[in-house]
C-alpha positions, 0 to 999 in steps of 0.5 A: 343097883348092880349085883355080882352073882358068883355061883357055879351051879348054872341053873341056880345062877340063872334062876336067881339072876332072872328073878333079880332082873325081873325086880329091876336089878342089873345082874352079872353072873360068874361061874367060878372064883377066878372069873368072880375075882376078875369081875370084883377087880374091874368094877364097883358093885352095890352087892355081891351074892357069893357062893362059898364053895366054888371052882378056882378060888373059893368064896372065902378067899374072894371075900378075904381079898375083897376086904383086904383091898379096902372094899366095904361092898356088902356081901351075902355069902351063900 
């Protein structure tokens, strides 16, 4: 399962990613909304873990854009 983790707090992002990887998930981490938006447009993801308050585009703007594009990828908003 491929997970995109978009979280600006580096310590939290790395801790969550490490735990998920230990469980066998493939995780890509992004530090801001602009990088997250780029990743969303480049690949298909099985799940997105999305922080609401991000530098650049915020989580809600990313989610709106994702849904407008027709994607039904599950998103957990943090």
